[in-house]
N, C-alpha and C positions, 0 to 999 in steps of 0.2 A: 293355330293351336299352339299352346305353350307346352313345351316338352321338358321333362326332367333329363338331366345327364345320366349316364350309366351309373356313376358313383352315387348320385342322389337317389336314383331308383333303387339301388341296393339297400339303402337305409330305410326305405318305406316298407310298411306292412300292407296287408290287403292285396288288391289286384293291381299289378303293374302290367301294362300292355306296351310292349316294345314295337314301335312302328317306324317305317322309313319316313324320316322327318320331311314334312312339306311336300310329300308326293302321294297321290291317290292310288297307291298300289291296291289292286282289287282284293287280295287276301286281307290286307289290313283294313280297308274300308268295309269289307263284309264283316270282319270281326267286330269293328266298332258298331256297326248297325245291329248286329245280334245283341250286343250289350245294351245299346240304347233301347231296343224293343223290349228287353227283359228288365230294364231299370237297374242295371248293374253299374255302380260307379267304379272308375279305374283311374290310375295315374298313367298318363302317356309318357313313354320313355323314348328318347331319340336313338335311332339306328341310322347309319350312313348307307344309303342304298348303293350296292355294288362295291362297297369298301371292305377293307380287311376286318374292321370292327374287333380289334384285338381285346379291348376291355370287355365287350359283350361276350366274346368267346370264353374269356377267363371266368366270367360270372356264370354263364349258362351252358357252355359247351356248344353254342350255336352262333353263327354269324348272320343268319337270315332274320327277316321279320315277315309277319308278326310273330311275336312270342308272348304267351300269357304266363305270368308268374304270380301265383296266388299263395301268399304267406310263405311257408317253407316247403310247399309241394314242388315236385319236379316241374321244369318248364314244359309248356305245351306249345307245339309248333304246327300241328296239322289242322286242317280245316275242321275235321270231325271232332277233334278235341276242343276246339273253340265252341262248337255247337253244344257239346256235352257240358262244358263249364258254364256257359250262359244259361242253360236249362237248370243246372244245379243251384247256381247262385241267384237266379232271377225270380221274378214274380209275374203274375198276370197270365194272359193266354200263352199257352205253349207254342213254340215254333216247330215242334216235332209232331208230325201227324200221329194221331192215336191209333188208327187202324193199321194193322201190321202190313197189309199190302201197300197202303199209301206210304207208310214209313220206309219200307224197303225200296220203293220206287224213288222216294225223295233222296235217300242216301245214294242210290245208284246214279240218278241224274246229276246230283251235285258232284259226285266223284268224276263224272265225265266232263264237268265244267271246270272244277278246281283241283282235281287230284293229279298225281303224276300220270303222264301220258293222257291228259285231258285237254280240253280246249285251250286253256291258257298255256299249258306246257308246250303245245305245238305252235301256238302263236308266238311264244318267246323264241322258239327255234328260228322262226322266220325273221324275227328282229335281230337276232345275234348272227345269223348266217352271213350277212354282208361283211361284218368285221372279220370273221374267220376266212371268208373268201379273199379279202384284201391282205391279211397278215399271216394267214396260215396258223399252224399249231403254236406259234410263238405267242399268240393272243390268249392261249389257255392259261398263261400265268396270271391273268386277271381273275379275281375271285368269281365274278359273275359267269364268265366263260368256263372256268374250271369246275364250278359247281353245277352248272345247268346246261351247257351246250353239248349236244350229242350229234355228231355228223350224220349217223344213220337216221336219227329221228327227224333231223332237218330235211332229209331227202324225201321223207314220207309225210311231211307236215300237211300239205294241201289236201291230199285225199282223206287223211284222218280228220282234219277240220271239217271237211264237207260231210263226212259220215256223222260226226257228233252234232253238227248244226241241223242236219236233216232229221235226226232222231228227236232233237229238242223241238223242232218245228212240228213234227207229228204230234208230240205231246201237247203243245200249245193249242193246236187245232182240235184235238180231241176234247180238251178242256173247254174250249170255246163252244164247241157243239153241245157240250153238257151244261152250258150256261155259267161257266166259271172263268174268272179272270186270273186264276192262280195255276201254277204248274202242277200242283198235286192237291186234290181235294177242293174244299170250298173256303178255306181260310189261308191266311199268310203262313208260309213255312220258311224254314231256312233255305230251301231250294230257290224260292223267289228272290230272297236277299242276295244269294250268291250270283244268280243270273243277272240281277239288276246291276251289280258292280262289275262283273266280269264282261258283260256285254259292252262296256265302255271300250274294250279292245276292238270290238267289231264296229261300233258306231259311237264315237265319243260325243258327249254333250258339248254344246258351245261353252265358251269361257264364262259366261254369266251363271251357268249352272255347275260347271266343272272346270275351275281355273287351272287345269293341268299345265305344267311347264311345256313350252313349245316343242322342245326336243323329244319329250316323251309322247306328246300328241302325234308328232310325226312318226315316231317308231310304232305306236299303236296302229297308225294308218296303214302300215304294211300288211296287216291282216286282211282288211277289206280289199286292198289293192290286189293281193295275191289271189283272192277269191273272185276278183273281177266284179265285186258287188253282187255275186250270185248267191243269195240266201233269202229265205222266206221273210218278208217284211213283218209277218206276225211275231217274229222273235223280238223285234224292237217295239212293236205295239204292246206286247205283254210287259216288257221292261218298263215302258213309259207308264203303263197303268199301275205298276207296283210303286214307282216313285210317287205318282199322283196321290195314291191312297195312303201310303205308309212311310215313305222315306224322306230324309232331310235334303233339301236343296236350298241354296247352293251347297255343294260339298265343301267341307272345311277340313283342312289338313295342314 
């Protein structure tokens, strides 16, 4: 993927999507997929994963990615804001369930996947914990640790991951029993998209489908290792069905 620099991105109008360059971060890949599904064009702008990103902070007030900047509107950084923006700017079938019960369920499930204190949050605690164990609080000077590592959350990561994955598996099997391949309802929703990309932390596609850098692939592998592979295979089967029907492979980043 060809990225604009921060300074070039500032000069553009329309939608600018700030992404961790050449890394398949699940928040960024999910945002890209939302926009593809809704037919929304954007300019990709490079962020340095784990870096200080001083130019980005000066521009947006944020150092993280993804960030969506549409014309002169305030930056959007949260997953739910990406969903709302894709719905507003896009066209074609909606990714937001029409029925209120389904809609509430989709937002709740996705927050458990992608929100603070969700699946990826606790997975990241497992990935960062070895560095903190080795270097102690001195490592908190690094932006990634400073912004995201929490000792208390790391201590409770495994039971919380199990709780979240068990509930997702219940949902998948309920849907399967009802004849649906989707997490909610009978059509593709944003919940399916977020699980498809966030599940890469649990079971990453091989390089021909997801050419993730080796170091990141190894870090993601800590999640399944910590769980001793003890999770319902229906979670991965549902993910694979979503990619087969709707999403782009190989991933390009």
